[in-house]
ZAMARGU-4260 file (C-alpha; in steps of 0.2 Angstrom, whole numbers, plus 5000, padded with zeros to 4 digits):
<rodrens>
0) 4856/4066/4073 | 4857/4074/4090 | 4841/4073/4099 | 4828/4087/4094 | 4818/4083/4110
5) 4829/4094/4121 | 4842/4106/4118 | 4859/4096/4121 | 4871/4105/4133 | 4886/4100/4123
10) 4890/4099/4105 | 4890/4080/4101 | 4894/4072/4084 | 4888/4055/4080 | 4900/4041/4078
15) 4888/4027/4077 | 4871/4028/4072 | 4856/4018/4080 | 4855/4007/4064 | 4874/4004/4065
20) 4873/3999/4083 | 4859/3987/4080 | 4867/3979/4065 | 4883/3975/4075 | 4874/3970/4090
25) 4864/3957/4080 | 4880/3949/4073 | 4887/3949/4090 | 4872/3940/4097 | 4872/3928/4082
30) 4891/3923/4086 | 4888/3922/4105 | 4873/3911/4102 | 4884/3900/4089 | 4898/3899/4101
35) 4887/3894/4117 | 4874/3883/4107 | 4868/3869/4119 | 4873/3879/4133 | 4865/3890/4146
40) 4874/3908/4149 | 4875/3919/4162 | 4876/3938/4156 | 4883/3950/4168 | 4882/3969/4164
45) 4893/3982/4171 | 4882/3996/4177 | 4878/4009/4174 | 4885/4012/4156 | 4882/3994/4149
50) 4864/3993/4153 | 4857/3999/4136 | 4869/3988/4126 | 4866/3973/4137 | 4847/3974/4135
55) 4848/3975/4116 | 4861/3961/4116 | 4851/3948/4127 | 4836/3950/4118 | 4844/3944/4102
60) 4854/3929/4109 | 4846/3913/4105 | 4850/3904/4121 | 4843/3901/4138 | 4852/3914/4149
65) 4851/3923/4166 | 4855/3941/4168 | 4864/3949/4183 | 4873/3966/4186 | 4888/3973/4195
70) 4895/3990/4197 | 4913/3996/4202 | 4919/4013/4206 | 4935/4022/4207 | 4928/4038/4213
75) 4928/4045/4231 | 4915/4056/4239 | 4924/4072/4233 | 4922/4065/4215 | 4940/4061/4213
80) 4947/4045/4206 | 4954/4033/4219 | 4956/4015/4222 | 4943/4004/4213 | 4930/3997/4224
85) 4915/3985/4221 | 4899/3995/4223 | 4887/3983/4219 | 4890/3963/4217 | 4880/3950/4207
90) 4865/3942/4216 | 4866/3925/4209 | 4881/3912/4210 | 4892/3909/4194 | 4902/3894/4199
95) 4903/3882/4186 | 4892/3893/4174 | 4897/3900/4156 | 4899/3919/4161 | 4898/3934/4148
100) 4903/3949/4156 | 4896/3965/4146 | 4905/3981/4147 | 4902/3998/4138 | 4919/4004/4134
105) 4937/3999/4137 | 4946/4015/4141 | 4960/4013/4154 | 4957/3994/4157 | 4957/3996/4176
110) 4939/3993/4179 | 4939/3979/4167 | 4955/3972/4175 | 4947/3972/4192 | 4931/3965/4187
115) 4939/3950/4178 | 4949/3946/4194 | 4934/3948/4204 | 4923/3936/4193 | 4937/3923/4192
120) 4937/3921/4212 | 4919/3915/4209 | 4926/3901/4199 | 4915/3901/4183 | 4918/3887/4170
125) 4922/3901/4158 | 4923/3919/4157 | 4922/3928/4141 | 4920/3948/4138 | 4909/3957/4126
130) 4913/3975/4125 | 4904/3988/4113 | 4918/3999/4112 | 4937/3999/4113 | 4948/4014/4113
135) 4963/4002/4112 | 4973/4010/4125 | 4977/3993/4134 | 4982/3980/4121 | 4983/3967/4136
140) 4966/3970/4141 | 4959/3973/4123 | 4966/3955/4118 | 4955/3948/4131 | 4939/3954/4123
145) 4931/3940/4114 | 4916/3949/4106 | 4919/3968/4101 | 4907/3980/4094 | 4919/3993/4088
150) 4935/4001/4089 | 4934/4020/4093 | 4944/4035/4094 | 4952/4041/4111 | 4938/4054/4114
155) 4924/4056/4126 | 4909/4046/4121 | 4892/4048/4126 | 4875/4040/4121 | 4868/4022/4121
160) 4871/4021/4139 | 4887/4031/4141 | 4886/4047/4150 | 4893/4064/4154 | 4888/4070/4172
165) 4873/4058/4170 | 4867/4065/4155 | 4865/4058/4137 | 4863/4039/4142 | 4846/4039/4133
170) 4853/4044/4116 | 4850/4031/4103 | 4867/4033/4096 | 4885/4034/4101 | 4893/4051/4099
175) 4908/4061/4104 | 4907/4077/4114 | 4915/4090/4103 | 4916/4105/4114 | 4907/4112/4129
180) 4894/4126/4125 | 4896/4142/4134 | 4881/4149/4142
</rodrens>
């Protein structure tokens, strides 16, 4: 199912098809709608990877809701991993609000742990996590995910918002990069 619009720079095998993603998101949205029935929700997406997932999710949640975003980075100007820092914070207050943090993939857990701590300082009424993909590398953080799309292997994943050097976010499926093509 790799894109036939443009030649991909890497070999990518499909892990979850567009149909599988949409079916799982519909079930997640239904559960979220039931759990927050009669309440308003603030849905906060983690940029950049969660934007596609969040867009599809919020369109299916049957509740009054507001959307906001934040972005965290652990890379310095030389592209090396360093201390986590908040690059973009929410624009709306969340004090005493029902908050759902939407993340694309739980890998090392560092970013998600950082964001949970950050959001708690803003005193939401409740804070729950919805994550599309969990590599299950950090069971203590994984246990905090209330709404989970899929458990995934410990491979480099792209598509459906996830990228490799900025590429492949537009793919309608989630795949793993198998190998880098030469030439």
